[in-house]
C-alpha positions in Angstrom: 90.3 -65.6 -59.0 91.0 -64.0 -55.7 90.4 -60.6 -57.6 87.0 -61.7 -58.5 85.9 -62.8 -55.2 87.4 -59.6 -53.9 85.5 -57.5 -56.3 82.3 -59.6 -55.8 82.7 -58.7 -51.8 83.2 -54.9 -52.7 80.2 -54.7 -54.8 78.2 -56.6 -51.9 79.4 -54.2 -49.6 78.8 -51.2 -52.1 75.2 -52.9 -52.4 74.7 -52.9 -48.8 75.4 -49.1 -48.6 73.5 -48.3 -51.5 70.3 -49.8 -50.4 71.1 -48.3 -46.8 71.4 -44.8 -48.3 68.5 -45.2 -50.4 66.2 -46.0 -47.7 67.4 -43.2 -45.5 66.9 -40.7 -48.3 63.5 -42.2 -49.1 62.5 -42.1 -45.6 63.7 -38.2 -45.0 61.6 -37.4 -48.1 58.5 -38.9 -47.0 58.9 -36.7 -43.7 59.2 -33.6 -45.6 56.5 -34.4 -47.5 54.3 -34.9 -44.5 55.6 -31.8 -42.9 54.2 -30.2 -46.2 50.9 -31.7 -46.2 50.5 -30.5 -42.3 51.7 -27.0 -43.4 49.0 -26.7 -45.8 46.1 -27.9 -43.8 47.1 -25.3 -41.2 46.7 -22.8 -43.9 43.4 -24.1 -45.0 42.1 -24.2 -41.4 43.2 -20.5 -40.7 41.7 -19.4 -43.8 38.5 -21.2 -42.7 38.4 -19.6 -39.4 39.2 -16.0 -40.8 36.5 -16.5 -43.6 33.8 -17.1 -41.0 34.8 -14.6 -38.9 34.7 -11.9 -41.7 31.2 -13.6 -42.8 29.9 -13.3 -39.5 31.2 -9.6 -38.9 29.7 -8.8 -42.5 26.2 -10.1 -41.7 26.2 -8.2 -38.1 26.9 -5.0 -40.1 24.3 -5.5 -42.6 21.8 -6.4 -40.0 22.7 -3.5 -37.7 22.5 -1.1 -40.7 19.1 -2.0 -41.3 17.9 -2.3 -37.6 15.4 0.2 -36.1 17.6 2.5 -33.9 14.7 2.4 -31.3 15.0 -1.2 -31.0 18.4 -1.2 -30.5 18.3 1.5 -27.8 15.5 -0.8 -26.1 17.9 -3.8 -25.9 20.6 -1.4 -24.6 18.5 -0.4 -22.0 17.5 -4.1 -20.9 21.2 -5.0 -21.3 22.3 -2.4 -19.2 19.5 -1.6 -16.6 16.9 -4.5 -16.3 14.8 -3.2 -13.2 15.3 -5.5 -10.2 11.4 -4.8 -9.3 8.3 -4.1 -11.3 6.8 -0.8 -10.9 3.3 -0.2 -8.8 0.7 1.8 -10.3 -2.8 3.0 -9.2 -6.2 1.9 -10.8 -5.2 4.8 -13.4 -1.9 3.5 -14.0 -0.5 6.6 -12.1 3.3 5.5 -11.1 3.4 5.0 -7.3 6.8 3.0 -7.0 9.7 2.7 -9.4 13.3 1.8 -9.7 15.9 4.2 -11.1 19.6 4.4 -11.7 21.1 6.5 -9.1 24.6 6.6 -7.3 26.7 6.4 -4.3 29.3 8.8 -3.7 33.0 7.1 -2.9 36.2 8.6 -2.3 39.5 7.3 -3.4 42.0 9.4 -1.0 45.2 8.6 -3.4 43.9 10.6 -6.2 42.9 13.7 -4.2 45.5 16.3 -4.8 44.7 19.2 -2.4 42.9 17.3 0.5 42.5 20.8 2.3 40.8 22.0 -0.3 38.4 19.0 -0.7 37.7 19.4 2.6 36.4 23.0 2.2 34.4 21.9 -0.9 32.6 19.3 0.9 31.9 21.5 4.0 30.3 24.2 1.7 28.3 21.8 -0.4 27.4 19.3 2.3 27.4 20.8 5.7 26.0 17.9 7.6 29.0 15.6 6.7 31.5 15.5 9.8 34.7 17.2 9.0 36.4 14.9 11.6 35.2 12.1 9.9 36.4 12.8 6.5 39.9 13.8 7.9 40.1 10.6 9.8 39.0 8.9 6.2 41.3 10.7 4.2 44.1 10.1 6.3 43.4 6.3 6.6 44.1 6.7 2.8 41.6 3.8 2.2 38.5 3.7 -0.1 35.2 4.7 1.4 31.6 6.0 1.1 31.2 9.7 1.3 27.6 9.8 0.7 24.8 6.8 -0.3 21.7 7.5 -2.2 22.5 10.8 -3.9 19.9 12.8 -5.3 20.4 14.6 -9.0 21.3 17.9 -7.2 23.7 16.2 -5.1 25.7 14.2 -7.8 25.9 17.7 -9.9 27.5 19.5 -6.9 29.9 16.3 -6.5 30.5 16.2 -10.1 31.2 19.9 -10.9 34.1 19.8 -8.0 36.1 18.1 -10.6 37.9 15.9 -8.5 39.1 12.5 -9.9 39.2 10.9 -6.4 35.6 11.1 -6.3 33.9 7.9 -7.8 30.1 7.4 -8.4 28.9 4.0 -8.1 25.6 3.2 -9.8 23.0 1.0 -8.4 19.0 0.8 -8.4 17.1 2.8 -6.2 13.4 2.5 -5.4 11.5 5.9 -5.7 8.0 6.9 -4.5 6.9 9.9 -6.5 4.0 10.9 -4.2 6.2 11.0 -1.0 3.9 10.9 1.9 1.0 10.5 0.0 1.0 6.4 0.3 3.7 6.0 3.2 1.0 3.6 5.1 0.3 1.6 2.0 3.4 1.0 -0.3 5.9 0.6 2.6 9.9 0.2 1.5 12.6 -2.0 0.7 15.9 -2.7 2.3 19.4 -2.0 0.4 19.4 -5.6 -0.8 16.0 -5.2 -2.5 13.9 -7.4 0.0 10.4 -5.6 0.9 10.5 -4.8 4.3 7.1 -3.2 4.9 3.7 -2.6 3.2 2.7 -3.6 -0.5 6.5 -3.7 -1.1 7.0 -6.6 1.6 3.7 -8.4 1.2 4.1 -8.7 -2.6 8.1 -9.0 -2.7 8.3 -12.1 -4.6 5.8 -11.2 -7.3 7.4 -7.6 -7.3 10.9 -9.3 -8.0 9.5 -11.9 -10.7 11.7 -11.3 -13.9 9.1 -12.9 -16.0 6.8 -10.3 -15.2 9.3 -7.4 -14.7 7.7 -5.2 -17.6 4.0 -5.6 -15.9 3.5 -3.3 -13.1 1.6 -4.2 -10.1 -1.8 -2.4 -10.4 -3.6 -1.5 -6.8 -7.0 -0.6 -6.5 -6.3 2.9 -5.1 -7.0 6.3 -6.7 -4.4 9.0 -6.4 -6.9 11.9 -7.2 -9.0 10.7 -4.4 -6.4 9.9 -2.2 -4.9 13.4 -2.5 -8.1 15.0 -1.9 -8.9 13.0 1.3 -5.8 13.5 2.6 -5.9 17.6 2.3 -9.4 17.3 4.1 -7.8 15.4 6.9 -4.9 17.8 7.5 -7.2 20.3 7.8 -9.6 18.9 10.3 -6.1 18.2 12.7 -5.7 21.9 12.3 -9.3 22.8 12.9 -10.1 20.3 15.8 -6.5 20.4 17.2 -6.5 16.4 17.0 -3.4 14.3 17.2 -4.2 12.3 14.3 -6.9 11.6 11.5 -7.6 8.5 9.0 -10.3 7.5 6.5 -10.8 4.5 4.4 -12.9 4.5 1.2 -14.0 1.2 -0.3 -16.4 -0.1 -3.0 -19.1 -1.8 -0.9 -19.7 -4.7 -4.0 -16.4 -5.8 -4.7 -14.1 -4.5 -1.8 -11.7 -2.4 -3.6 -10.0 -0.1 -1.5 -10.0 3.5 -3.6 -8.4 5.4 -0.7 -6.4 4.8 2.7 -5.2 7.6 4.6 -3.7 7.7 7.9 -2.1 10.9 9.6 0.4 11.7 10.5 2.2 10.2 7.6 6.0 10.3 6.6 8.3 10.5 3.5 9.0 7.0 2.3 11.8 8.3 0.3 13.6 9.3 3.4 14.9 5.9 4.5 14.7 6.0 8.2 12.9 3.9 11.3 9.9 5.4 12.6 9.0 3.8 16.2 6.2 6.4 17.2 2.8 4.4 17.7 1.5 7.8 16.3 2.8 6.9 12.7 1.1 3.6 12.8 -1.6 2.8 10.3 -4.6 3.5 12.2 -7.0 2.1 9.5 -5.6 -1.5 9.4 -2.9 -1.6 12.4 -4.6 0.4 15.2 -7.3 -1.1 17.1 -10.0 0.9 19.1 -13.1 1.1 20.7 -15.2 2.7 18.2 -18.4 3.4 20.1 -22.0 3.8 18.9 -21.0 2.4 15.0 -21.8 -0.9 16.9 -25.5 0.0 17.3 -26.0 -0.5 13.8 -24.9 -4.2 14.1 -27.3 -4.7 17.1 -30.3 -3.8 15.2 -29.5 -5.1 12.2 -29.3 -8.7 13.9 -32.7 -7.9 15.7 -34.5 -7.2 12.1 -33.1 -10.4 10.9 -33.9 -12.5 13.7 -37.4 -10.8 13.3 -37.3 -9.9 17.0 -38.3 -6.3 16.3 -39.4 -4.2 13.6 -38.2 -0.7 12.5 -41.4 0.8 13.9 -41.9 -1.1 17.0 -42.0 1.1 20.2 -39.7 0.1 23.0 -41.4 1.9 25.9 -40.1 3.3 29.4 -36.8 3.7 28.7 -34.9 4.7 31.5 -32.0 7.4 31.4 -29.4 5.2 33.1 -29.2 1.6 34.2 -27.1 -0.4 36.6 -25.5 -3.4 34.6 -23.4 -5.7 37.2 -20.8 -3.0 38.5 -21.1 -0.8 35.5 -23.4 2.1 35.0 -24.9 2.9 31.7 -26.4 6.3 30.6 -27.5 8.2 27.7 -25.3 10.9 26.0 -28.3 13.1 26.4 -31.6 13.2 27.8 -34.0 11.4 25.4 -37.6 10.4 25.4 -38.7 7.4 27.2 -40.6 5.7 24.5 -38.5 5.3 21.2 -39.2 3.2 18.3 -36.2 0.7 16.9 -35.5 3.3 13.9 -35.4 6.3 16.8 -32.9 4.5 18.9 -30.6 4.2 16.0 -31.4 7.6 14.9 -30.8 9.1 18.3 -28.2 6.9 19.1 -29.4 5.6 22.5 -27.2 3.7 24.7 -30.0 2.1 26.8 -32.5 1.2 24.4 -29.4 -0.5 22.4 -28.7 -2.4 25.4 -32.4 -3.5 25.8 -32.4 -4.7 22.4 -29.1 -6.7 22.8 -30.7 -8.3 25.7 -33.6 -9.8 23.4 -31.0 -11.2 21.1 -29.0 -12.9 23.6 -25.5 -13.3 24.0 -24.8 -16.4 21.8 -26.8 -15.1 18.9 -24.8 -11.6 19.0 -21.8 -13.0 19.4 -22.2 -15.2 16.4 -23.1 -12.6 14.2 -20.2 -10.3 15.3 -18.1 -13.2 14.0 -19.9 -13.8 10.6 -19.2 -10.1 10.3 -15.3 -10.6 11.0 -15.3 -8.1 14.1 -13.6 -10.6 16.3 -10.8 -11.6 14.6 -7.8 -10.4 12.7 -8.9 -9.2 9.3 -7.2 -10.1 6.1 -5.3 -7.7 3.7 -2.6 -7.4 1.3 -0.3 -5.8 4.1 1.5 -7.2 7.2 0.6 -4.1 9.2 -2.9 -5.5 10.3 -4.1 -5.4 13.8 -5.8 -8.0 16.1 -9.1 -7.2 18.0 -8.1 -7.7 21.7 -9.7 -10.4 23.6 -12.3 -10.0 26.1 -14.5 -12.2 28.5 -18.4 -12.0 27.5 -19.5 -12.3 31.3 -20.3 -9.3 33.6 -22.7 -7.2 31.4 -20.4 -7.7 28.2 -23.0 -8.2 26.1 -25.0 -5.0 27.1 -21.7 -3.0 26.6 -20.5 -4.2 23.5 -24.0 -3.8 22.0 -23.2 0.2 21.8 -19.3 -0.3 21.0 -18.0 -0.2 24.6 -15.6 -2.9 25.8 -15.1 -4.1 22.2 -11.9 -3.2 20.1 -11.5 -3.4 16.2 -9.6 -2.1 13.3 -11.6 0.5 11.5 -11.0 -1.7 8.3 -13.0 -4.4 9.8 -16.1 -1.9 10.8 -16.0 -0.4 7.4 -16.2 -4.2 5.8 -19.1 -4.9 8.1 -21.0 -1.6 7.3 -20.4 -2.8 3.5 -22.5 -5.9 4.2 -25.1 -4.3 6.0 -25.9 -2.1 3.1 -24.7 -3.8 0.0 -27.7 -6.6 0.2 -26.4 -8.7 2.9 -23.0 -10.0 1.4 -19.6 -9.9 3.2 -17.0 -8.9 1.1 -13.1 -9.1 1.5 -11.2 -5.8 1.2 -8.6 -6.0 -1.2 -5.6 -3.5 -2.4 -4.8 -5.5 -5.6 -6.6 -4.6 -8.8 -7.7 -7.8 -10.5 -10.6 -7.4 -13.0 -10.5 -11.3 -13.4 -11.0 -11.9 -9.7 -14.2 -13.7 -8.7 -15.7 -12.3 -5.4 -16.6 -14.8 -3.1 -19.5 -13.7 -1.1 -21.1 -15.0 2.1 -24.7 -14.0 3.0 -24.8 -12.6 6.7 -28.2 -10.7 5.8 -31.3 -10.7 4.3 -32.0 -8.4 1.2 -34.8 -7.2 3.2 -32.7 -6.2 6.5 -30.2 -4.6 4.2 -32.9 -2.3 2.7 -34.3 -1.4 6.1 -31.2 -0.8 7.6 -30.3 1.7 4.7 -33.4 3.5 5.1 -32.5 4.0 8.9 -29.2 4.8 8.2 -30.0 7.7 5.7 -32.3 9.1 8.6 -29.6 9.4 11.1 -28.3 11.9 8.4 -31.3 13.5 7.4 -33.6 13.7 10.5 -33.8 16.6 12.9 -33.0 14.2 15.7 -30.3 12.6 14.0 -26.7 12.9 15.0 -25.1 13.2 11.4 -26.8 16.1 9.9 -23.3 17.9 8.9 -22.9 15.2 6.2 -26.2 15.4 4.3 -24.3 16.7 1.3 -27.1 17.8 -1.6 -26.8 15.1 -4.5 -25.1 12.3 -2.7 -27.7 10.6 -0.5 -25.5 10.3 2.3 -26.3 7.7 5.4 -24.3 6.6 8.2 -23.8 6.3 11.9 -21.5 8.3 14.6 -19.4 6.9 17.0 -17.9 8.6 20.3 -15.7 6.7 22.3 -13.4 7.4 25.3 -10.0 6.2 25.0 -8.9 3.2 27.4 -5.4 3.4 28.2 -4.3 0.5 30.6 -7.8 -0.4 31.9 -8.6 3.3 32.7 -11.0 5.4 30.4 -9.6 9.0 29.9 -11.4 12.0 28.7 -9.5 12.0 25.3 -11.8 10.6 22.4 -11.8 8.6 19.3 -14.6 10.0 17.1 -15.9 8.0 14.0 -18.2 8.4 11.3 -19.0 5.6 8.9 -21.1 6.9 5.9 -22.7 4.9 2.9 -23.6 6.5 -0.2 -25.8 6.9 -2.5 -28.3 5.7 -0.4 -30.7 4.6 -3.0 -28.1 2.2 -4.7 -25.1 2.1 -2.3 -21.8 1.8 -3.7 -19.3 3.3 -1.3 -18.6 3.3 2.3 -16.4 6.1 3.8 -15.0 5.8 7.3 -13.6 8.8 8.9 -11.8 8.9 12.3 -10.5 11.6 14.2 -7.9 11.1 17.2 -8.6 13.5 20.2 -10.1 16.1 18.7 -11.2 19.1 20.5 -14.1 21.4 20.3 -13.7 24.0 17.3 -15.8 27.1 18.5 -14.1 29.0 15.7 -16.0 27.1 12.8 -19.2 28.3 11.5 -21.4 25.0 10.8 -24.0 25.1 8.3 -26.5 23.3 10.7 -30.1 22.4 9.0 -30.2 25.6 7.2 -28.6 27.9 10.1 -25.2 29.5 10.7 -24.1 28.3 14.1 -20.8 27.8 16.1 -20.6 25.2 19.0 -18.2 24.2 21.6 -18.6 20.4 21.6 -16.2 17.4 20.8 -18.8 14.7 19.8 -18.3 13.1 16.4 -21.7 14.5 14.9 -19.6 18.0 15.2 -16.2 16.8 13.9 -15.9 13.4 12.1 -19.0 14.1 10.4 -18.3 17.5 9.6 -15.0 16.4 7.8 -16.9 13.4 6.1 -19.3 15.9 4.6 -16.5 18.0 3.3 -14.7 14.9 1.7 -17.9 13.5 0.0 -18.6 17.1 -1.6 -15.1 17.0 -2.8 -14.9 13.2 -4.3 -18.5 13.0 -5.0 -18.3 14.5 -8.5 -15.5 12.2 -9.4 -17.3 9.1 -8.1 -20.2 10.2 -10.0 -18.6 10.4 -13.3 -16.6 7.2 -12.9 -20.4 5.4 -11.8 -22.5 7.5 -13.7 -25.3 5.2 -13.7 -25.5 5.4 -10.0 -26.4 9.0 -10.2 -28.8 9.2 -13.6 -31.8 11.6 -13.3 -34.2 8.6 -13.5 -33.1 7.1 -10.2 -32.7 10.7 -8.3 -36.4 11.5 -9.6 -37.3 8.2 -8.4 -36.0 8.3 -4.8 -37.2 12.0 -4.5 
């Protein structure tokens, strides 16, 4: 009995052990099985990932093999050299300004083995770089810039030295292919890609617009005209020993500026500060007393107000008068009786003064304001001058009537002449070419007055008594008005002059206004003038003998280009009708 009980105990113990062992074994088997499943999942995942990568690379290879190589090059250029600024072009898509890839030359002294030899090579190729500066920098053993903004030739010189220590840092540089030609218009940018002057400054945001980066900014300028006009102005400085010259060519219908030249100019690729006032933009920034060109405005207003007619004769005009503390006199002896037309043609100071008195100060002041001559003009440049304020008392009406004691920019004067000749519409000058732009025009003169003024301006050039005979270029029907004014410095007038001629052509259907200005011209007795069919030389410095002469030369050069561009204005039908 006892054995049975012991056997039963033993069996119970074994059974308990059996089930316990069985549980552990089963649990271990499940863990191993689970691990096996996880390992398989990883394998499948890795296989899937590699399969996807292989598929992607295969598709890419196939895509590249059938892709147009040109398209790939374009994409590569966009990826590695996306311009920071838009191109600037003229009206004929001639490049005026563009970003290019260029380099700075930096030095890593630790990579230069023979520093003495390096110093000699730099001295040979770049004599302007200080040897003391180089020695100090090399001895400091720190990274430094040898020269910034390398030209292609400079880069080649450094490259062929074969020095490992010379590091070429690429960056984008703004270049101006025409150098000086547009220096007073385009302006410059700084090292951080911000426009700091000229067009580059005024349109800075537009030029950096990434959405428009492939579309150039188009200007109204014509490079062919700009070049020809500049060459004639340079000759005029030599001929008349002037300290400067300037010109403006503008379409009187829409205000598009075709050419704007101011001399002296400078190379805008050479990044430097120029503080001498002689280099300022004489057309838009400088303000001058322009003299007798103002007589046109006085007479135009008299006709518009029906105060006088072109053939109205003003009798007993004295040769000089006293007005307040000022003495007004003629530039030369003139007949006592002159018609309104003759007063303009002969450029009579006192005749113009009498007409101004008939108009009255308030009417005259309001008209000058309408013409935009008394306030700062608007143009797509920051370099724009403001006429000087003055008091209308003490004989100011009389002196202003012939352009004495009133300052303005040549841009404003030319714009006012455009309004006088285009049918009486005030236009807004512009440098940006915009074919979709609607030109808002304010009427300042009647069509009738405009036509009468054009006939008189034509006679200033064609009449034997006119002051602008040297601008009578065959086939271009030039009209205009001269202005000779003494320069005023600190309230004192000197013998130095600003001579101006503002011309309009062709007068049978006016389209262009050309202003020519010479700064302190001298007599040119060495020149032989073709004056009314005779060859003569003179020793005079009035605008009729210099700025008119230069304008005639310019019109003769640019006239054919303008005629081709606007052949309808020079058709035989119109010419015959005019003759």
